[in-house]
C-alpha positions in Angstrom: 104.2 84.5 43.6 107.1 83.8 45.9 107.3 82.9 49.6 105.5 85.0 52.1 108.6 86.8 53.3 112.4 86.6 53.2 114.8 86.8 56.2 118.3 88.1 55.8 121.0 88.4 58.4 122.8 91.7 58.7 125.5 91.3 61.4 123.6 90.5 64.5 120.2 91.7 63.2 117.7 89.5 61.4 116.0 91.7 58.7 112.4 90.8 57.7 111.6 91.7 54.1 107.9 91.1 53.2 107.2 90.0 49.6 104.2 90.5 47.3 102.6 87.3 48.5 102.8 88.5 52.1 100.9 91.6 51.3 98.5 89.7 49.0 97.6 87.4 51.9 97.0 90.4 54.2 94.8 92.0 51.5 92.7 88.9 51.2 92.2 88.7 54.9 91.2 92.4 55.1 88.8 91.8 52.1 87.2 88.9 53.9 86.7 91.1 56.9 85.2 93.7 54.5 87.9 96.2 55.5 88.2 97.5 52.0 90.6 100.4 52.6 93.1 98.1 54.2 92.7 95.5 51.5 93.3 98.1 48.8 96.4 99.4 50.6 97.9 95.9 51.0 97.1 94.8 47.4 98.6 98.0 46.0 101.8 97.2 48.0 101.7 93.7 46.6 101.4 95.0 43.1 104.4 97.3 43.7 106.5 94.4 44.8 105.2 92.0 42.0 103.9 94.2 39.2 103.5 91.4 36.7 101.4 89.1 38.9 97.8 89.0 37.4 96.2 87.4 40.5 97.1 90.4 42.6 95.7 92.8 40.0 92.5 90.8 39.6 91.9 90.7 43.3 92.3 94.5 43.6 89.9 94.9 40.6 87.3 92.8 42.5 87.6 95.0 45.5 87.1 98.1 43.4 83.9 96.5 42.0 82.7 95.8 45.5 83.0 99.4 46.5 81.4 100.6 43.3 84.5 102.1 41.6 83.8 100.3 38.3 86.1 102.6 36.2 89.1 101.7 38.3 88.2 98.0 38.3 87.9 98.0 34.5 91.3 99.6 34.1 92.9 96.8 36.1 90.9 94.1 34.3 91.9 95.4 30.9 95.5 95.6 32.0 95.4 91.9 32.8 93.8 90.7 29.5 95.7 93.1 27.3 99.2 93.0 28.9 99.6 90.4 31.8 97.7 87.2 31.0 95.1 87.1 28.2 94.2 83.5 29.2 92.6 84.8 32.5 89.2 84.7 30.8 87.3 85.2 34.1 88.3 88.8 33.7 85.8 89.0 30.9 83.0 88.0 33.2 84.1 90.6 35.8 84.2 93.2 33.0 80.7 92.2 31.8 79.4 92.5 35.4 81.0 96.0 35.7 79.7 97.3 32.4 76.2 96.0 33.2 76.2 98.0 36.4 77.4 101.1 34.6 74.7 100.8 32.0 77.0 99.9 29.1 75.0 96.8 28.0 76.7 96.5 24.6 80.1 96.2 26.2 78.8 93.9 28.9 77.3 91.6 26.3 80.5 91.4 24.3 82.7 90.4 27.3 80.1 88.0 28.5 80.1 86.1 25.2 83.9 85.9 25.3 83.7 84.4 28.7 81.0 81.9 27.9 82.8 80.8 24.7 86.2 80.4 26.3 85.3 78.9 29.7 82.0 77.0 29.4 82.7 75.1 32.6 84.2 78.1 34.5 83.7 79.1 38.1 81.2 81.8 37.2 79.3 80.0 34.5 75.9 80.1 36.3 76.3 83.8 37.2 77.3 84.5 33.6 74.2 82.7 32.3 71.9 84.7 34.6 73.5 88.0 33.5 73.1 87.0 29.9 69.4 86.5 30.5 69.1 90.0 32.0 71.1 91.5 29.2 68.9 89.8 26.6 65.9 91.7 28.1 67.9 94.9 27.4 68.6 93.9 23.8 67.1 97.2 22.5 70.1 98.9 24.1 72.7 96.6 22.6 73.7 99.1 19.9 75.7 102.2 19.4 72.7 104.4 20.3 73.0 103.3 23.9 76.6 104.5 24.1 75.5 107.8 22.7 72.7 107.9 25.3 75.1 107.5 28.2 77.4 110.2 26.7 74.6 112.7 26.4 73.5 111.9 30.0 77.0 112.6 31.3 77.1 115.9 29.3 73.7 116.9 30.8 75.0 116.2 34.3 78.0 118.4 33.8 75.8 121.2 32.4 73.6 121.0 35.6 76.7 121.0 37.8 78.1 124.1 36.1 74.8 126.0 36.0 74.1 125.8 32.3 70.5 124.9 32.9 69.0 126.1 29.5 71.6 124.0 27.6 70.9 121.0 29.9 67.1 121.4 29.2 67.7 121.4 25.4 70.0 118.3 25.5 67.8 116.3 27.9 64.7 116.9 25.8 66.5 115.3 22.8 67.4 112.3 25.0 63.8 111.9 26.2 62.6 112.2 22.6 64.9 109.4 21.5 64.5 107.3 24.6 61.1 108.0 26.1 61.5 105.4 28.9 64.9 106.6 30.1 63.8 107.9 33.5 67.1 109.2 34.6 66.9 111.9 31.9 63.4 112.9 33.1 64.8 113.3 36.7 67.7 115.5 35.5 65.3 117.5 33.3 63.2 118.2 36.4 66.3 119.4 38.3 67.2 121.7 35.4 63.7 123.3 35.4 63.8 123.6 39.2 67.1 125.4 39.1 65.6 127.7 36.4 62.8 128.5 38.8 60.2 126.7 36.7 58.8 124.8 39.7 55.5 123.7 38.1 57.3 122.2 35.1 59.8 120.4 37.3 57.0 118.9 39.5 54.9 117.9 36.5 57.9 116.0 35.0 58.4 114.1 38.3 54.7 113.3 38.4 55.0 111.8 34.8 57.9 109.6 36.0 56.0 108.4 39.0 52.9 107.7 37.0 54.7 105.8 34.2 57.4 104.3 36.4 55.8 103.9 39.8 58.3 103.7 42.7 61.1 105.5 40.9 63.2 106.3 43.9 65.1 109.3 42.4 61.8 110.9 41.4 60.3 110.6 44.9 63.6 111.9 46.5 63.7 114.9 44.1 60.0 115.7 44.8 60.8 115.7 48.5 63.6 118.1 48.0 61.5 120.4 45.9 58.7 120.4 48.5 61.3 121.2 51.2 62.7 124.2 49.4 59.1 125.4 48.6 58.3 125.1 52.4 55.4 122.7 51.5 55.9 120.9 54.8 52.7 118.8 54.5 54.1 117.2 51.3 57.5 116.9 53.0 55.9 114.9 55.7 53.9 112.7 53.3 56.8 112.0 51.0 59.2 111.4 54.0 56.7 108.8 55.3 56.7 107.0 51.9 60.5 107.0 51.6 61.0 105.7 55.1 59.3 102.5 54.1 61.6 102.0 51.1 64.4 99.5 51.7 66.6 99.4 48.6 69.4 96.9 48.2 71.7 98.9 45.8 74.3 101.1 47.5 73.7 104.1 45.2 70.0 104.1 46.1 70.8 103.9 49.8 73.1 106.8 49.4 70.4 108.8 47.5 68.1 108.2 50.5 70.7 109.2 53.0 71.6 112.4 51.2 68.0 113.4 50.6 67.0 113.0 54.2 70.1 114.9 55.3 69.3 117.7 52.8 65.8 118.1 54.3 67.1 118.0 57.9 66.0 114.5 58.9 69.4 113.6 60.3 68.3 110.6 62.3 67.0 108.8 59.2 70.0 110.0 57.1 72.4 108.6 59.7 70.8 105.2 59.6 71.4 104.9 55.9 75.0 106.3 56.0 75.9 104.1 58.9 74.6 101.0 57.1 76.7 101.8 54.1 79.8 102.6 56.2 79.4 99.4 58.2 79.4 97.3 55.0 82.6 98.9 53.8 81.1 101.5 51.4 84.1 103.7 50.4 82.2 106.8 49.3 83.3 110.1 47.7 83.3 113.6 49.1 79.4 114.0 49.2 79.1 110.8 51.1 81.5 111.9 53.9 80.0 115.4 53.8 76.5 114.4 54.5 77.5 111.5 56.8 79.5 114.0 58.9 76.4 116.3 59.1 74.1 113.5 60.0 76.5 112.3 62.7 77.0 115.8 64.2 73.3 116.6 64.4 72.5 113.3 66.0 75.0 113.9 68.8 77.9 111.9 67.4 80.4 114.7 67.4 83.6 112.6 67.6 82.5 110.5 64.6 81.5 113.7 62.7 85.0 115.2 63.2 86.6 111.9 62.1 84.4 111.8 58.9 85.1 115.5 58.2 88.8 114.7 57.8 87.8 112.6 54.7 85.9 115.6 53.4 88.9 117.8 53.7 91.2 115.2 52.2 88.9 114.7 49.1 87.6 118.3 48.8 89.9 120.6 50.8 88.0 123.7 49.6 85.2 122.7 51.9 87.2 122.9 55.1 85.2 125.9 56.3 81.9 124.3 55.8 82.0 121.9 58.7 78.6 121.2 60.4 79.8 122.7 63.7 80.3 126.0 61.9 76.9 127.5 62.4 77.3 130.0 59.6 77.6 127.1 57.1 74.9 124.8 58.5 73.2 125.0 55.2 75.3 125.8 52.1 73.2 128.5 50.5 71.7 130.4 53.4 73.6 133.6 52.5 73.8 132.8 48.8 76.7 131.8 46.6 78.5 135.0 47.5 79.5 133.5 50.8 79.8 129.9 49.7 83.6 129.6 49.4 83.6 126.1 47.9 81.3 127.1 45.1 83.4 130.2 44.2 86.6 128.1 44.3 85.1 125.4 42.1 84.0 127.9 39.4 87.3 129.8 39.5 88.9 126.5 38.4 86.2 125.8 35.7 87.1 125.1 32.1 84.4 127.6 31.0 85.2 131.3 30.9 81.7 132.4 31.8 81.8 130.4 35.1 85.2 131.9 36.0 84.0 135.4 35.3 80.9 134.8 37.4 83.1 133.4 40.3 85.2 136.6 40.2 82.0 138.7 40.4 80.9 136.6 43.4 84.3 137.2 44.9 83.7 140.9 44.7 80.6 140.4 46.9 82.0 137.9 49.2 82.6 138.5 52.9 85.4 136.0 52.7 87.3 137.7 49.8 90.6 137.9 51.5 90.5 134.3 52.7 89.7 133.0 49.2 92.3 135.1 47.5 95.0 133.8 49.9 94.4 130.2 48.9 97.2 128.6 46.9 94.8 127.3 44.1 93.7 130.8 43.5 97.1 132.4 43.5 98.4 129.8 41.0 95.3 129.5 38.8 96.6 128.9 35.3 93.2 128.8 33.7 92.6 132.6 33.9 93.0 134.6 30.7 94.6 138.0 30.6 91.2 139.7 30.9 90.2 137.5 33.8 93.5 138.2 35.6 92.9 141.9 35.2 89.4 141.5 36.6 90.7 139.5 39.5 93.4 142.1 40.2 90.8 144.9 40.3 88.6 142.9 42.7 91.5 142.1 44.9 92.5 145.8 45.2 88.9 146.9 45.6 89.3 149.2 42.6 86.3 150.6 40.8 86.0 149.2 37.3 85.2 152.2 35.1 86.4 151.6 31.6 86.7 148.9 28.9 85.1 145.5 28.4 85.4 144.6 32.1 83.4 147.7 33.1 80.6 146.6 30.9 80.6 143.1 32.3 80.9 144.1 35.9 78.5 147.1 35.9 75.8 145.0 34.1 76.1 142.3 36.8 76.0 145.0 39.5 72.7 146.3 38.1 71.3 142.8 38.2 72.5 142.4 41.7 70.3 145.2 42.9 67.3 143.1 42.1 68.7 139.6 42.5 70.5 138.9 45.7 71.5 136.9 47.6 72.4 134.7 44.7 70.9 131.2 45.0 70.6 128.3 42.5 67.8 130.1 40.6 69.5 133.5 40.5 72.8 131.9 39.5 71.2 131.0 36.1 70.6 134.7 35.4 74.3 135.7 36.0 75.7 132.7 34.1 73.4 133.7 31.2 74.9 137.2 31.3 78.5 136.1 31.5 77.9 133.5 28.8 76.7 136.2 26.4 79.6 138.5 27.4 82.1 135.7 26.7 80.6 135.2 23.3 80.9 138.9 22.5 84.6 138.7 23.6 85.3 135.9 21.2 83.4 137.7 18.4 85.4 140.9 19.2 82.2 142.8 19.6 82.1 145.8 22.1 78.9 146.2 24.0 77.8 149.5 25.7 74.9 150.7 27.8 74.9 148.6 31.0 71.3 149.5 31.9 70.0 148.2 28.5 72.2 145.1 28.7 70.9 144.3 32.3 67.3 144.9 31.3 67.6 142.8 28.1 69.3 139.8 29.9 66.8 140.0 32.7 63.9 139.9 30.2 65.4 137.0 28.2 66.0 135.1 31.5 62.4 135.5 32.6 61.2 134.3 29.2 63.4 131.2 29.4 61.7 130.5 32.7 58.3 131.0 31.2 57.7 133.8 33.7 55.0 136.3 32.9 56.6 139.7 32.2 56.2 142.5 29.7 58.9 144.5 28.0 57.4 147.7 29.2 57.6 146.6 32.9 61.2 145.5 32.6 62.1 148.7 30.7 60.6 150.8 33.5 62.6 148.8 36.1 65.9 149.7 34.4 64.9 153.2 33.3 64.7 152.4 29.6 62.3 152.9 26.8 60.6 149.9 25.4 62.2 150.4 22.0 65.7 150.4 23.6 65.0 147.2 25.5 63.6 145.5 22.4 66.7 146.5 20.5 69.1 145.0 23.1 67.1 141.9 23.5 67.5 141.3 19.8 71.3 141.9 20.0 71.8 139.6 22.9 69.7 136.8 21.4 72.3 136.5 18.6 74.8 135.3 21.1 72.5 132.7 22.8 72.0 130.4 19.8 
């Protein structure tokens, strides 16, 4: 790198032109003070001025590792060894460290061997040997199966986030069968069952985890959340007492504790964890600032809460109406997803047609319909098909949907809504199940009729998926059907669920 700065005379003015090294120095100083945002800003500026300088890129990668953004760090480290300076072998150690944190033990092992072979007396040799010892203990994972495991786990998480709980259950069961000690899969399976309303199954799974893997933090946190939503306040108190004694060192576990305590309304404890992370330079994502803002607000730190909320709006602008000082939105699902704008907006932009259709139906029930429709991301949504745009237009104009495929979809959902509202996490599974079946019939160019029979059949199937006791006769009576008609439509719809 060149000198810190250059000075040029222009007439009577002395112009100061900072160089890459100048910003690099500022970035290092900010990093040493653990002011990670400033450090990243300065080092990005340094990279812009000296784009081919590997030392700048490497330092920026180290900072991303420090704040837990391993993907960004890896991109920069690969840039160095693949394009800028392949002899910077310490980058292989940094990559090994990142991949180990991410759970990619095979990749971590590969990069670690490269580092040890090419720099046996290097600066990080002792750390590398310690990491190699740890990875050796994980040798069962050093194969292609582990990469597949991580991929399946990510797929399951996306299914949970998008409300495809039955599919998530099916996938997670295969993961557990192949990897019976992969506890993260158990925790996610418990969440899937909980969202489906199968509370006993969810709790039993967490009990298994806690028995076989005592002290599993995520299992205890999930159990606390389950108890809170079931209003089992004696267990809430007991589990809260246990968790308040836990002092994890890892940032993601500290965040899990903070988010859990905020979710159950213990804002004082939540604030303690969030403040600790914040003080140490943790540069979190939207959920971090969301819950930190709530914890700050409900512990009397309103100015800090407003400041943190600016980050929430910057990262997830669709949540701007969910601020903690807005009493209507103090808890996200008090009035159901119908009035949870952020959830509707998220699903309107989904890659899955059934989620977009469900979001449009929710929009038809929302008290904030006009506000949502006026948003730019809704007006310029390129993911909507012709059918979906037609549905959106009818909802926007408040028209009754009387004919065609849309009438079948909407009227069936309307019948379900009579019995299942407001729509919470459990009820959402029913509607997503219906719109998923409807989407499959559209693709198969099959026209369905008889909304009462369709509503009854999907209701019955949903109850069976949740292992809820119900008889076809009882469901048929609820929807004014004969048992034979219900049975016929259950058989028809099941063809589109496989």
